[in-house]
HTML snippet that shows the backbone in 3Dmol.js (N, CA, C, O; Angstrom):
<script src="https://3Dmol.org/build/3Dmol-min.js"></script>
<div id="view" style="width:600px;height:400px;position:relative"></div>
<script>
const pdb = `
ATOM      1  N   MET A   1      16.405   3.891 -25.596  1.00  0.00           N
ATOM      2  CA  MET A   1      15.693   2.628 -25.654  1.00  0.00           C
ATOM      3  C   MET A   1      15.289   2.215 -24.242  1.00  0.00           C
ATOM      4  O   MET A   1      16.120   2.203 -23.334  1.00  0.00           O
ATOM      5  N   LYS A   2      14.009   1.876 -24.056  1.00  0.00           N
ATOM      6  CA  LYS A   2      13.508   1.462 -22.751  1.00  0.00           C
ATOM      7  C   LYS A   2      13.790  -0.006 -22.491  1.00  0.00           C
ATOM      8  O   LYS A   2      13.727  -0.850 -23.385  1.00  0.00           O
ATOM      9  N   LYS A   3      14.103  -0.278 -21.238  1.00  0.00           N
ATOM     10  CA  LYS A   3      14.314  -1.661 -20.825  1.00  0.00           C
ATOM     11  C   LYS A   3      12.945  -2.333 -20.664  1.00  0.00           C
ATOM     12  O   LYS A   3      12.024  -1.747 -20.096  1.00  0.00           O
ATOM     13  N   ARG A   4      12.822  -3.541 -21.159  1.00  0.00           N
ATOM     14  CA  ARG A   4      11.577  -4.288 -21.000  1.00  0.00           C
ATOM     15  C   ARG A   4      11.533  -4.878 -19.602  1.00  0.00           C
ATOM     16  O   ARG A   4      12.520  -5.438 -19.125  1.00  0.00           O
ATOM     17  N   LEU A   5      10.399  -4.753 -18.956  1.00  0.00           N
ATOM     18  CA  LEU A   5      10.253  -5.275 -17.604  1.00  0.00           C
ATOM     19  C   LEU A   5       9.972  -6.772 -17.639  1.00  0.00           C
ATOM     20  O   LEU A   5       9.266  -7.270 -18.516  1.00  0.00           O
ATOM     21  N   SER A   6      10.538  -7.472 -16.671  1.00  0.00           N
ATOM     22  CA  SER A   6      10.245  -8.900 -16.535  1.00  0.00           C
ATOM     23  C   SER A   6       8.841  -9.055 -15.961  1.00  0.00           C
ATOM     24  O   SER A   6       8.253  -8.089 -15.473  1.00  0.00           O
ATOM     25  N   LEU A   7       8.318 -10.246 -16.020  1.00  0.00           N
ATOM     26  CA  LEU A   7       7.001 -10.517 -15.456  1.00  0.00           C
ATOM     27  C   LEU A   7       6.988 -10.199 -13.972  1.00  0.00           C
ATOM     28  O   LEU A   7       6.011  -9.650 -13.464  1.00  0.00           O
ATOM     29  N   GLN A   8       8.060 -10.535 -13.274  1.00  0.00           N
ATOM     30  CA  GLN A   8       8.166 -10.257 -11.843  1.00  0.00           C
ATOM     31  C   GLN A   8       8.143  -8.745 -11.582  1.00  0.00           C
ATOM     32  O   GLN A   8       7.477  -8.289 -10.653  1.00  0.00           O
ATOM     33  N   GLU A   9       8.857  -7.976 -12.388  1.00  0.00           N
ATOM     34  CA  GLU A   9       8.873  -6.518 -12.225  1.00  0.00           C
ATOM     35  C   GLU A   9       7.503  -5.915 -12.506  1.00  0.00           C
ATOM     36  O   GLU A   9       7.077  -4.989 -11.816  1.00  0.00           O
ATOM     37  N   LYS A  10       6.813  -6.435 -13.513  1.00  0.00           N
ATOM     38  CA  LYS A  10       5.459  -5.958 -13.828  1.00  0.00           C
ATOM     39  C   LYS A  10       4.498  -6.258 -12.680  1.00  0.00           C
ATOM     40  O   LYS A  10       3.673  -5.419 -12.319  1.00  0.00           O
ATOM     41  N   ALA A  11       4.610  -7.462 -12.108  1.00  0.00           N
ATOM     42  CA  ALA A  11       3.751  -7.848 -10.989  1.00  0.00           C
ATOM     43  C   ALA A  11       4.016  -6.953  -9.783  1.00  0.00           C
ATOM     44  O   ALA A  11       3.078  -6.526  -9.111  1.00  0.00           O
ATOM     45  N   TYR A  12       5.288  -6.665  -9.503  1.00  0.00           N
ATOM     46  CA  TYR A  12       5.659  -5.809  -8.387  1.00  0.00           C
ATOM     47  C   TYR A  12       5.079  -4.398  -8.575  1.00  0.00           C
ATOM     48  O   TYR A  12       4.530  -3.823  -7.636  1.00  0.00           O
ATOM     49  N   CYS A  13       5.199  -3.856  -9.766  1.00  0.00           N
ATOM     50  CA  CYS A  13       4.649  -2.526 -10.055  1.00  0.00           C
ATOM     51  C   CYS A  13       3.134  -2.505  -9.895  1.00  0.00           C
ATOM     52  O   CYS A  13       2.577  -1.549  -9.354  1.00  0.00           O
ATOM     53  N   ALA A  14       2.471  -3.551 -10.361  1.00  0.00           N
ATOM     54  CA  ALA A  14       1.018  -3.636 -10.249  1.00  0.00           C
ATOM     55  C   ALA A  14       0.595  -3.718  -8.786  1.00  0.00           C
ATOM     56  O   ALA A  14      -0.390  -3.093  -8.393  1.00  0.00           O
ATOM     57  N   MET A  15       1.327  -4.480  -7.975  1.00  0.00           N
ATOM     58  CA  MET A  15       1.000  -4.616  -6.560  1.00  0.00           C
ATOM     59  C   MET A  15       1.190  -3.283  -5.834  1.00  0.00           C
ATOM     60  O   MET A  15       0.357  -2.900  -5.014  1.00  0.00           O
ATOM     61  N   LYS A  16       2.273  -2.584  -6.129  1.00  0.00           N
ATOM     62  CA  LYS A  16       2.510  -1.283  -5.505  1.00  0.00           C
ATOM     63  C   LYS A  16       1.389  -0.308  -5.841  1.00  0.00           C
ATOM     64  O   LYS A  16       0.921   0.425  -4.970  1.00  0.00           O
ATOM     65  N   GLU A  17       0.962  -0.297  -7.085  1.00  0.00           N
ATOM     66  CA  GLU A  17      -0.115   0.600  -7.514  1.00  0.00           C
ATOM     67  C   GLU A  17      -1.432   0.231  -6.824  1.00  0.00           C
ATOM     68  O   GLU A  17      -2.179   1.112  -6.398  1.00  0.00           O
ATOM     69  N   ALA A  18      -1.712  -1.063  -6.716  1.00  0.00           N
ATOM     70  CA  ALA A  18      -2.949  -1.510  -6.055  1.00  0.00           C
ATOM     71  C   ALA A  18      -2.952  -1.094  -4.588  1.00  0.00           C
ATOM     72  O   ALA A  18      -3.974  -0.628  -4.085  1.00  0.00           O
ATOM     73  N   VAL A  19      -1.837  -1.254  -3.900  1.00  0.00           N
ATOM     74  CA  VAL A  19      -1.744  -0.863  -2.492  1.00  0.00           C
ATOM     75  C   VAL A  19      -1.922   0.646  -2.357  1.00  0.00           C
ATOM     76  O   VAL A  19      -2.630   1.115  -1.467  1.00  0.00           O
ATOM     77  N   ARG A  20      -1.280   1.401  -3.238  1.00  0.00           N
ATOM     78  CA  ARG A  20      -1.410   2.860  -3.220  1.00  0.00           C
ATOM     79  C   ARG A  20      -2.878   3.273  -3.362  1.00  0.00           C
ATOM     80  O   ARG A  20      -3.342   4.172  -2.661  1.00  0.00           O
ATOM     81  N   GLU A  21      -3.597   2.623  -4.258  1.00  0.00           N
ATOM     82  CA  GLU A  21      -5.011   2.946  -4.473  1.00  0.00           C
ATOM     83  C   GLU A  21      -5.864   2.597  -3.256  1.00  0.00           C
ATOM     84  O   GLU A  21      -6.765   3.353  -2.892  1.00  0.00           O
ATOM     85  N   VAL A  22      -5.586   1.462  -2.628  1.00  0.00           N
ATOM     86  CA  VAL A  22      -6.347   1.048  -1.439  1.00  0.00           C
ATOM     87  C   VAL A  22      -6.108   2.030  -0.296  1.00  0.00           C
ATOM     88  O   VAL A  22      -7.055   2.443   0.372  1.00  0.00           O
ATOM     89  N   VAL A  23      -4.864   2.403  -0.070  1.00  0.00           N
ATOM     90  CA  VAL A  23      -4.555   3.350   1.007  1.00  0.00           C
ATOM     91  C   VAL A  23      -5.250   4.682   0.746  1.00  0.00           C
ATOM     92  O   VAL A  23      -5.821   5.272   1.663  1.00  0.00           O
ATOM     93  N   GLU A  24      -5.208   5.152  -0.478  1.00  0.00           N
ATOM     94  CA  GLU A  24      -5.867   6.414  -0.819  1.00  0.00           C
ATOM     95  C   GLU A  24      -7.383   6.323  -0.611  1.00  0.00           C
ATOM     96  O   GLU A  24      -7.993   7.252  -0.083  1.00  0.00           O
ATOM     97  N   ARG A  25      -7.984   5.217  -1.021  1.00  0.00           N
ATOM     98  CA  ARG A  25      -9.426   5.033  -0.845  1.00  0.00           C
ATOM     99  C   ARG A  25      -9.803   5.027   0.639  1.00  0.00           C
ATOM    100  O   ARG A  25     -10.808   5.623   1.030  1.00  0.00           O
ATOM    101  N   HIS A  26      -9.008   4.364   1.449  1.00  0.00           N
ATOM    102  CA  HIS A  26      -9.275   4.323   2.893  1.00  0.00           C
ATOM    103  C   HIS A  26      -9.075   5.700   3.515  1.00  0.00           C
ATOM    104  O   HIS A  26      -9.806   6.081   4.429  1.00  0.00           O
ATOM    105  N   LYS A  27      -8.100   6.441   3.030  1.00  0.00           N
ATOM    106  CA  LYS A  27      -7.864   7.803   3.525  1.00  0.00           C
ATOM    107  C   LYS A  27      -9.079   8.679   3.227  1.00  0.00           C
ATOM    108  O   LYS A  27      -9.523   9.439   4.089  1.00  0.00           O
ATOM    109  N   GLU A  28      -9.612   8.578   2.024  1.00  0.00           N
ATOM    110  CA  GLU A  28     -10.760   9.391   1.611  1.00  0.00           C
ATOM    111  C   GLU A  28     -12.017   9.059   2.411  1.00  0.00           C
ATOM    112  O   GLU A  28     -12.799   9.950   2.744  1.00  0.00           O
ATOM    113  N   THR A  29     -12.212   7.768   2.722  1.00  0.00           N
ATOM    114  CA  THR A  29     -13.437   7.348   3.414  1.00  0.00           C
ATOM    115  C   THR A  29     -13.298   7.306   4.932  1.00  0.00           C
ATOM    116  O   THR A  29     -14.293   7.153   5.641  1.00  0.00           O
ATOM    117  N   GLY A  30     -12.067   7.441   5.436  1.00  0.00           N
ATOM    118  CA  GLY A  30     -11.852   7.429   6.872  1.00  0.00           C
ATOM    119  C   GLY A  30     -11.843   6.044   7.496  1.00  0.00           C
ATOM    120  O   GLY A  30     -11.841   5.916   8.721  1.00  0.00           O
ATOM    121  N   ARG A  31     -11.836   5.011   6.671  1.00  0.00           N
ATOM    122  CA  ARG A  31     -11.802   3.640   7.196  1.00  0.00           C
ATOM    123  C   ARG A  31     -10.369   3.268   7.569  1.00  0.00           C
ATOM    124  O   ARG A  31      -9.424   3.668   6.889  1.00  0.00           O
ATOM    125  N   PRO A  32     -10.208   2.501   8.654  1.00  0.00           N
ATOM    126  CA  PRO A  32      -8.856   2.079   9.024  1.00  0.00           C
ATOM    127  C   PRO A  32      -8.360   0.961   8.111  1.00  0.00           C
ATOM    128  O   PRO A  32      -9.144   0.229   7.507  1.00  0.00           O
ATOM    129  N   LEU A  33      -7.052   0.852   8.030  1.00  0.00           N
ATOM    130  CA  LEU A  33      -6.416  -0.238   7.296  1.00  0.00           C
ATOM    131  C   LEU A  33      -6.012  -1.305   8.300  1.00  0.00           C
ATOM    132  O   LEU A  33      -5.671  -0.988   9.439  1.00  0.00           O
ATOM    133  N   SER A  34      -6.048  -2.555   7.893  1.00  0.00           N
ATOM    134  CA  SER A  34      -5.584  -3.658   8.724  1.00  0.00           C
ATOM    135  C   SER A  34      -4.202  -4.049   8.223  1.00  0.00           C
ATOM    136  O   SER A  34      -4.025  -4.398   7.056  1.00  0.00           O
ATOM    137  N   ILE A  35      -3.222  -3.984   9.128  1.00  0.00           N
ATOM    138  CA  ILE A  35      -1.854  -4.339   8.756  1.00  0.00           C
ATOM    139  C   ILE A  35      -1.306  -5.357   9.744  1.00  0.00           C
ATOM    140  O   ILE A  35      -1.840  -5.510  10.842  1.00  0.00           O
ATOM    141  N   TRP A  36      -0.256  -6.043   9.364  1.00  0.00           N
ATOM    142  CA  TRP A  36       0.416  -7.012  10.212  1.00  0.00           C
ATOM    143  C   TRP A  36       1.599  -6.291  10.860  1.00  0.00           C
ATOM    144  O   TRP A  36       2.477  -5.772  10.171  1.00  0.00           O
ATOM    145  N   GLN A  37       1.607  -6.267  12.211  1.00  0.00           N
ATOM    146  CA  GLN A  37       2.667  -5.557  12.906  1.00  0.00           C
ATOM    147  C   GLN A  37       3.047  -6.322  14.169  1.00  0.00           C
ATOM    148  O   GLN A  37       2.197  -6.572  15.023  1.00  0.00           O
ATOM    149  N   ASN A  38       4.289  -6.684  14.287  1.00  0.00           N
ATOM    150  CA  ASN A  38       4.792  -7.403  15.464  1.00  0.00           C
ATOM    151  C   ASN A  38       3.995  -8.675  15.752  1.00  0.00           C
ATOM    152  O   ASN A  38       3.696  -8.982  16.906  1.00  0.00           O
ATOM    153  N   GLY A  39       3.656  -9.404  14.699  1.00  0.00           N
ATOM    154  CA  GLY A  39       2.965 -10.676  14.861  1.00  0.00           C
ATOM    155  C   GLY A  39       1.475 -10.579  15.139  1.00  0.00           C
ATOM    156  O   GLY A  39       0.840 -11.577  15.479  1.00  0.00           O
ATOM    157  N   LYS A  40       0.912  -9.386  14.997  1.00  0.00           N
ATOM    158  CA  LYS A  40      -0.520  -9.189  15.258  1.00  0.00           C
ATOM    159  C   LYS A  40      -1.138  -8.332  14.157  1.00  0.00           C
ATOM    160  O   LYS A  40      -0.454  -7.573  13.471  1.00  0.00           O
ATOM    161  N   VAL A  41      -2.451  -8.480  14.010  1.00  0.00           N
ATOM    162  CA  VAL A  41      -3.192  -7.608  13.098  1.00  0.00           C
ATOM    163  C   VAL A  41      -3.512  -6.327  13.866  1.00  0.00           C
ATOM    164  O   VAL A  41      -4.038  -6.367  14.979  1.00  0.00           O
ATOM    165  N   VAL A  42      -3.187  -5.199  13.253  1.00  0.00           N
ATOM    166  CA  VAL A  42      -3.405  -3.892  13.866  1.00  0.00           C
ATOM    167  C   VAL A  42      -4.227  -3.052  12.899  1.00  0.00           C
ATOM    168  O   VAL A  42      -4.010  -3.101  11.688  1.00  0.00           O
ATOM    169  N   HIS A  43      -5.173  -2.280  13.432  1.00  0.00           N
ATOM    170  CA  HIS A  43      -5.966  -1.361  12.611  1.00  0.00           C
ATOM    171  C   HIS A  43      -5.369   0.031  12.779  1.00  0.00           C
ATOM    172  O   HIS A  43      -5.179   0.503  13.900  1.00  0.00           O
ATOM    173  N   ILE A  44      -5.076   0.680  11.660  1.00  0.00           N
ATOM    174  CA  ILE A  44      -4.418   1.985  11.674  1.00  0.00           C
ATOM    175  C   ILE A  44      -5.055   2.873  10.615  1.00  0.00           C
ATOM    176  O   ILE A  44      -5.456   2.398   9.553  1.00  0.00           O
ATOM    177  N   SER A  45      -5.145   4.162  10.910  1.00  0.00           N
ATOM    178  CA  SER A  45      -5.717   5.076   9.915  1.00  0.00           C
ATOM    179  C   SER A  45      -4.740   5.235   8.760  1.00  0.00           C
ATOM    180  O   SER A  45      -3.527   5.154   8.952  1.00  0.00           O
ATOM    181  N   ALA A  46      -5.254   5.457   7.588  1.00  0.00           N
ATOM    182  CA  ALA A  46      -4.409   5.633   6.408  1.00  0.00           C
ATOM    183  C   ALA A  46      -3.522   6.858   6.574  1.00  0.00           C
ATOM    184  O   ALA A  46      -2.371   6.850   6.140  1.00  0.00           O
ATOM    185  N   THR A  47      -4.040   7.900   7.192  1.00  0.00           N
ATOM    186  CA  THR A  47      -3.259   9.117   7.406  1.00  0.00           C
ATOM    187  C   THR A  47      -2.063   8.832   8.297  1.00  0.00           C
ATOM    188  O   THR A  47      -0.952   9.281   8.015  1.00  0.00           O
ATOM    189  N   LYS A  48      -2.287   8.085   9.372  1.00  0.00           N
ATOM    190  CA  LYS A  48      -1.198   7.738  10.284  1.00  0.00           C
ATOM    191  C   LYS A  48      -0.168   6.845   9.583  1.00  0.00           C
ATOM    192  O   LYS A  48       1.037   7.007   9.777  1.00  0.00           O
ATOM    193  N   LEU A  49      -0.641   5.922   8.786  1.00  0.00           N
ATOM    194  CA  LEU A  49       0.261   5.030   8.048  1.00  0.00           C
ATOM    195  C   LEU A  49       1.128   5.838   7.082  1.00  0.00           C
ATOM    196  O   LEU A  49       2.332   5.601   6.985  1.00  0.00           O
ATOM    197  N   LEU A  50       0.527   6.784   6.374  1.00  0.00           N
ATOM    198  CA  LEU A  50       1.266   7.605   5.422  1.00  0.00           C
ATOM    199  C   LEU A  50       2.311   8.458   6.130  1.00  0.00           C
ATOM    200  O   LEU A  50       3.405   8.655   5.600  1.00  0.00           O
ATOM    201  N   ARG A  51       1.992   8.968   7.320  1.00  0.00           N
ATOM    202  CA  ARG A  51       2.960   9.756   8.090  1.00  0.00           C
ATOM    203  C   ARG A  51       4.136   8.887   8.519  1.00  0.00           C
ATOM    204  O   ARG A  51       5.285   9.330   8.494  1.00  0.00           O
ATOM    205  N   LYS A  52       3.841   7.631   8.918  1.00  0.00           N
ATOM    206  CA  LYS A  52       4.902   6.702   9.334  1.00  0.00           C
ATOM    207  C   LYS A  52       5.856   6.412   8.190  1.00  0.00           C
ATOM    208  O   LYS A  52       7.068   6.329   8.390  1.00  0.00           O
ATOM    209  N   ARG A  53       5.309   6.258   6.987  1.00  0.00           N
ATOM    210  CA  ARG A  53       6.115   5.893   5.829  1.00  0.00           C
ATOM    211  C   ARG A  53       6.906   7.084   5.302  1.00  0.00           C
ATOM    212  O   ARG A  53       7.879   6.918   4.567  1.00  0.00           O
ATOM    213  N   GLY A  54       6.477   8.292   5.687  1.00  0.00           N
ATOM    214  CA  GLY A  54       7.193   9.508   5.317  1.00  0.00           C
ATOM    215  C   GLY A  54       7.181   9.785   3.898  1.00  0.00           C
ATOM    216  O   GLY A  54       7.751  10.784   3.459  1.00  0.00           O
TER     217      GLY A  54
END
`;
const viewer = $3Dmol.createViewer("view");
viewer.addModel(pdb, "pdb");
viewer.setStyle({}, {cartoon: {color: "spectrum"}});
viewer.zoomTo();
viewer.render();
</script>
């Protein structure tokens, strides 16, 4: 029997999937991603971000 996900769990899963899709799209097109790092907005390539996350 599968456990039913709460609304919060469903939202979290949807957000993770959306981020995964955006990173993949940026990787394919070569556009940098804008992320928040050390109190500043930083532009980083999707490939570099994926390597950092391991």
